[in-house]
N, C-alpha and C positions, 0 to 999 in steps of 0.2 A: 704763214713759208710753212708751218707743219703738215697741213692739209700736203701740201706740192710734194713737200719731204720726203714725206710716207707712201704715197703716188711714186713716185720713183723706187726708191728701193724696195716696196713689193713689187714692181713691176719687173728687177733683179732677178727676184725665185727664179722665175721661168729659165733664163738666162745661166745663172750655178746650177739647173734641173741638169741643162741639154752639152754643160760644160762636165759638169763631176761622171751620168745615168752610162754614159758607155765603160767605165771603168767598175760598175759596184748594180748591186742590184737596189730597187727601188726601195724596199722599205727595208734592207738591210742600213743602204745608204741613211737613211727618216734614223734608225736606232741610232747608228753610230753616233747621231744631229743630236736629239732627242737628251744620251746620254753625257755628251759635252757641256749641253746651257746646261741640264741639270745639275752639273757637278760649277758650271760658274755661277749659275748665279745660286748657285746655292752656297759658295763662297763672299760672292758676293749679302746676300743678306746677312751672313752672318758674323762678318767686319761691321758693314755699317747698321747693325740694330734693325732687321724690317719689325713688323707686328707679324704675325702671326694670327693664321683666324681661331675664332675664340671655340669653336666646338667643331665635332664631325662633321656636321650635317653641310656647316660652311668651307668641309676639308670634299666634301665630295660633291657638290655645286663647280666645285671647283676645277674638280677635272672631270664629271661631267663636258664642264667648256669648252678644256681642253678637246677631250677626244673628238669630238669636233668642227672644230678649226683647228687644231693642229692633224690628231689620228688619224680624221677621214679626207681635210680637204689635201691636207698635204700628199697624205697615200693618194688620191684618187690621181693629182694632179703625177704626181711621179711616177706612177703605175703606166699613167696612158701613154704622156711623154715615151716609157722604158717602151713603150710598145709600139712604137711609130709614128706615135698622134707629131705633129709640129707644134713645138714652140705657141704659134700666133692662133692654133686653132683651140690650144686646151687655153690659152687670155681669154678667148675670143667666146670659150661657149661658159665658164664661169665670171666673162664678163656680164650676165644674163643675171649675174645674182642681185644687182637693186631691187629688175622689177617684182625676186621674189622676197627679197627684205620686204620691202614695200610693202610687202600684200603681207606680208606677217605680220610687221607689226602692225599694221592695220587694224589686225586681227587680234591681234597678245596683249601687243602693249597701247591702246591702244590710241595710238597717234593718227594726228588728222594728216590730211594728203589733199591739196586741194588741185586744180582741176589742172592750173600752168605748171604741178608739182609732175604733174602726170601727162604733158603733156609735153614738158624737157627727158623725160622717163623711158619714153617714144621714142623719142628724138635721142636722146643719145644710146637709145637699145640698136636704133638702123643706121647709127655711124657706129659701135661696136658690125657691124656687118661689115658696112663697105670697106672697114678697114680692114680684115682679113679672106672678107668671104672669096678670094682668090684661093684660099686656102682648104674649104670648103669639104674637097672633096678627095684627099689625101690624107690619108691616115685614121678615119674617122670611121673607121668597121665596129663590130658589137667588142669587143674588148679590151676596144679604149676609150669607145664612147660610155660605156656601161661604168667603172672607175670616174672621168671625169662627172658625170649626172650624180654618184656620191657627193665628191667633192662638190658640188655646188650647194647640194643638198647640207652638206655642212657646215658650208663657209655659212650661208642665210639664216640656219638655226643656232648653226657657234654663238652668233657673232649676238642674236636676239637673249640667247640663253646669257651670255656673260651681259650685258646689261642689265637684264635681271634679275640675275641671282647670285654673282660675284666682284658684281664692279664695283664694289666698296674695298677688297681683298687688294689687302699692301702688294703694289704689281712685282717685288721682286719673291716676299714668299710666296708670291702665286705661280710666278713660272718655277723655282723651283717645285712644284706640287702639280706644278698641271707640263712640265713637259717629264718629271718621273712615273709621274700615270699616266703618260704614253708610251714610254722606253717599256714601264713593264710590262702592257699591254702586248707590244710592236713584239718582244722578248721569244714569247712561244712559236707567233706566226711566221718570224722569221725561219728560228731553228728549223722549222714542220719544213717551210715549204721555196728556202730561200738556200742549199747550201755550195754555194757559187761564192765564191773565193771574191776581194774586192783588193783590187788593186791599184797599191799606193805609188799613184802617177804624181805628176806636178801640176795636171790639169784639176785629178779628183781634189787632190791639197787643200786648192786653192780655192774651191766648189765647197768641202766641206768646210774652210776655215770661214769664206762671204756666209754659208748657210749661217754659222751659226753664228758668229759675232756681231755682220747686219741683219740680215733678218729672223734670224728665233732672240735676238735681244733688242735690235736694237727697233726694228722694224712690226713687232709685235708686240712691242710694247707701247709704240706709238701706237699705234693701233686697240690697244686696250684705253689712252689716254684721253683717246678723243673717241673712245664712246662711251669714256665718264665724262665728260665736258659735250655733250650735245646727244641730240638725237639719232636713234638707229639706223633710221633711213636717212637723214641727213649723211652720216661715216657714209652706207651701201654707195651715191652716190659716189662715191671718190673710185670708185671700183671701175665706175663707168670711164674712165680716164689711163686706167692698169694698160687694154689692149695696146691703145696708138704709142704709150709710152713701152710697150713693150716691141712692138714691131720698131719706133726706133730706130732701138740697141739695139736687135737682130742687122740694122740694118748700118751703124757703123763698127759691128762684130764681125756680122759674119758675111755679107756685102749683101745681104738680103733686098729686094728694091721694092721700092713704093710706088707705087701706080696715082694718075691723077684723082682715083675713086676712094685711094684712101686715102690723101687726101682732103679729099673732101668727107670725106670719114670722118677723119679728129676735127673738122667745121663744126659738124651737126654737135659732136661731143662735148666740143666745149661749150654750143648751144645748147645742149642742151640738158648743161650742169649748171648752167650761170642761170636757167630757167627756170629746173628744179633747187636751186639753193633757199632755205626757210627766210622769209625778212623774221625780222626778230618782233614778231607776234606770237600766235597761240601755235600749240600744236608743238610746243618742245618740250622735249621733257630733257633738263640738267636733273643730271645726278650730285647729288652734294657732301662731301665731301665727308671720309667717316669722322 
C-alpha cells in the first residue's frame, strides 16, 4: 500500500499549488514551506534522538540532493504554475521523469532494464500524453516551459543522487539538513526577485499546512524510504501514475472534465506500470540499512 499512498500524496502537490499560489509568489511560498518543515523536523529529530551524519561530506551530499529534489523540482513546478501553466500540463511534463531516470540509472547506477520494462515505460509515456493532451496547448509558453524542464531534470537527477550518496542518512536528520539548505539558498533569491507580499487567506494557510505536513514531511519521507528499499528505476515508474491521479483530483475538486481519451490513457499507464515492474530476479539494487 505504500507505493499507492505515495502516488496519491505526491499528486496532491499540484492541487495544493493551485490553491495557494494565487495568494503568494511561488518562491516565497516555498521559502516559508522549507523553513517551517526544517523547524518541525528539527524538533522531531531532537526529541526522538535521530542519528546525525558523521562528517561534513555526508552533510554536503544530503544538501545537494535536497537542492535537486526540493529546490529545482518544486521551484520549477511552482514557477510554471504561477506563470499560467495548468496543473495537469505540469504533471504530464514532469511525468516524463521515469524515462529520464531509467536512462540515467542504467548509466550511473548500472541498473539493468529489460525489453519488457522498456515496453512498459513506453506505454506509460503514451498514457501520460493521452491523459492531459487536451491541455498541452494551454500555458506552455517559454516562461513556463523552461521552469518545468528544470523541475524534470532536478527530480530525475536528484532521486538518483539521493539513492547513491545519501540513502543511509537518518530520514529525520536528513530532512532537517535538506530543508535548511533549501531555505538558505532560497532566502537571497526571494529577497531580490519577489518583493510581492503573501496574503494569508484561508486558502493559502490550508495549502501551506498541507504542503508542510502532508507533502514535505509525509510524501518526501515516503519517497526516500522507497528509494532506500528498492531500485531507483522502480520508484521512478510510480511517477507515471501521478498525472492521472492529479487529473482525477482536479475533476473531483475543480470539476475539470475527463474524456474517453483520458480514461484510455489511464488504462495504458496502469498496463505500463505492470509491465515495467521488476521481478524478483537480477537488476534490483536494494540499499542496506546502516
